N, C-alpha and C positions, 0 to 999 in steps of 0.2 A: 370248589365252586368255580374257580376261574377257568378250570379245565373243561368242565362240563358246559359252561356257557360258551367258551371258545369253540366247542364242538358244533353247537348249535348255530351261532353266528360268527362269521368271520371278523376278527377284530385286529386292528393294526396295534403295534407295540404301545403307543400312547394309550388307546382305550383298554388294552390289557392291563396296564398299571392303574389306571382309574378305576377299573373293576376290582382289582385285588386292593387298592386302598379303601375303597366303600366296604369291601368284606372285612377287612380288618378292623375298621371303625365300628361296623355293625357288632362284631364279636367282642369288641372292648366294650361297647356300651351294654351289651347283654351281660357281660361278666361283671361289670361294676354297677350295674342298675342305674336308675336316673340319680340326676345330681339333686339334692334336696336342699333347700334353703334353711338355715336355721335362725331362729329369731332370738334376740336377747329379750330380757324382761324389764328393760328399763322403763320406768313410768314417768308420767308427766302430769301437770294439772294446768288447766285453763287459767289464765290469770292476766291481771293488769297492774303494773308498776309504775309509781311515780318516783323518779329520783330527784330529791329536792336538795339544792346547794344554795349558797350565797356567792357574791362576786368574788370574794376573796377565800372562799371554801371556809371560813371559820363558822362556828355554829356557838352563838352567844349562849352563855348560861342563863338559866331562868326557868320557870314553870311553863310547860307548853301545854296547849289544849288544841285539839283537832276537831273540827266539825266537819263530818263527811255526809254527803247525800249520794247514795249508790242506787241508781234508777229508783229515786224518791223513797228509799229506805234510809232513815237518819241514824247515824251512829257518831258518837263522840267518845274521846278518850284523852288522858292527859299522861304526862311524865315530866319528871324533873332532870334537867341536864345541867351538870356541874362545869362543864367544859373540859373535863378530863376523862379519858377512856378508862374502863375498868382493867384490872390486873390481867395481863395477857393480851391487851388490846381491843378487848371487846367494848361494846358501847351499851345502850339501852335498848331493851326489847319489850314492846307492849303489844299484847293481844287484845285488840280493841272489841272484837266480836269474833264470831265463829269463822268469819270469811275475811276478817280485815286485820292485818298486823303493821305496826309501825317499829322502825328501828333507827337508831343514830350510830353510826360507825365511823371509825378513822377512813378518810379518802386513802387509797392506796395508789403506788406507781409499779406497775407490772413490766417486766421485761421477759422477752421470749428468747429461748436458745434452742438452736437446732444442732443436733448431733447425728449425723448420719441421716437416717429416716425418721429418727424420734425428735419430738418438739415438747419442750418443757417450759413451764411458765412460773415465774417467782415474783411475788407481790409484796412490797413492804409499806408499811403505814407512812403517811407524809405528817410529820409533827404540826399540830395545830390545825389541821383540815379534817373537816367532817362531812359526812353526807347523811341526810335523812332519806330513809326509803319507806314507802307506803305500798304495801301489796294487797290487793284485793282479788281473793278467789273467785273464780268464774268468768264469765265474759259480759260485764255490765256494758251498756249502751252509753251510758253518761255517769260520770263522776265529778261531783262538784266538792271543793276542799276550801276550808277556811283555817288557816294556822294562826294561833294567838300566842304571844309571849308575855308572861307577866300581865294578862288581860287586854293587852292592846294587839289589834290585827296587824300581823306582819306580811300576810299574803292570802290572796283569795282568787281561786281560779277554777274554771270549768274544764273538764276533759272529755274528748269524744275519742275513744281507743279506735285503732285500726289494726285488727288482729291479723297475725301472720300466722299460717299453718305451719307446724313441724312435725315430724315423725322421727323420735329419737332412736327407734329400732328399724327405721326404713320404712317406706310408704307401704310395702306389702306385708309388713308384720304388725303395724298399729303399735300403740295408739295413735290418734290423732289429737294433737293439742293445739290451742290456740292461744297466743300470747301477745302483749304489747308493752313496751316500756317508753315512758316519755319523761323529759328533763324538764325541770322548773327551777329557776333561779329566783330566789327572794331577794330584796333589797338588803 
């Protein structure tokens, strides 16, 4: 191709090299085909989470009752907390409704280690420190929560989520997921 083109048009040495390079690239592209993007199948769910702690991160033993209003839909649930994690470090998990779950687990301290290009994270429970998590599937505009322990109100708050969009497989692959997590410190 370079010789036939140089017979039609007089090219200097730089132009001949450029034409040769374009010819090589075109041949390579034709030989290997187009580059295709592969997408993973990582899924995600839209959700709003409330991470509830106390000032000293303790979670007093007692009978807990939660009253939630999620976009004016009322849900309540309860659990007993003995202030001790389950064997293996797990806590309490309660499915309040199809869309709402509550859990109490040990607070953890995590450290990150970098080795070459790899990053790993290791988390260990902090003795005597616990976190309550409330997870609401979907994208409610407003969530009102009342937390009671042994019948007495220990906290009451309204939340207005500010959702962030994420693409676990990359924006071109989808799915698009919306999520927000807010912290709430009880007395």
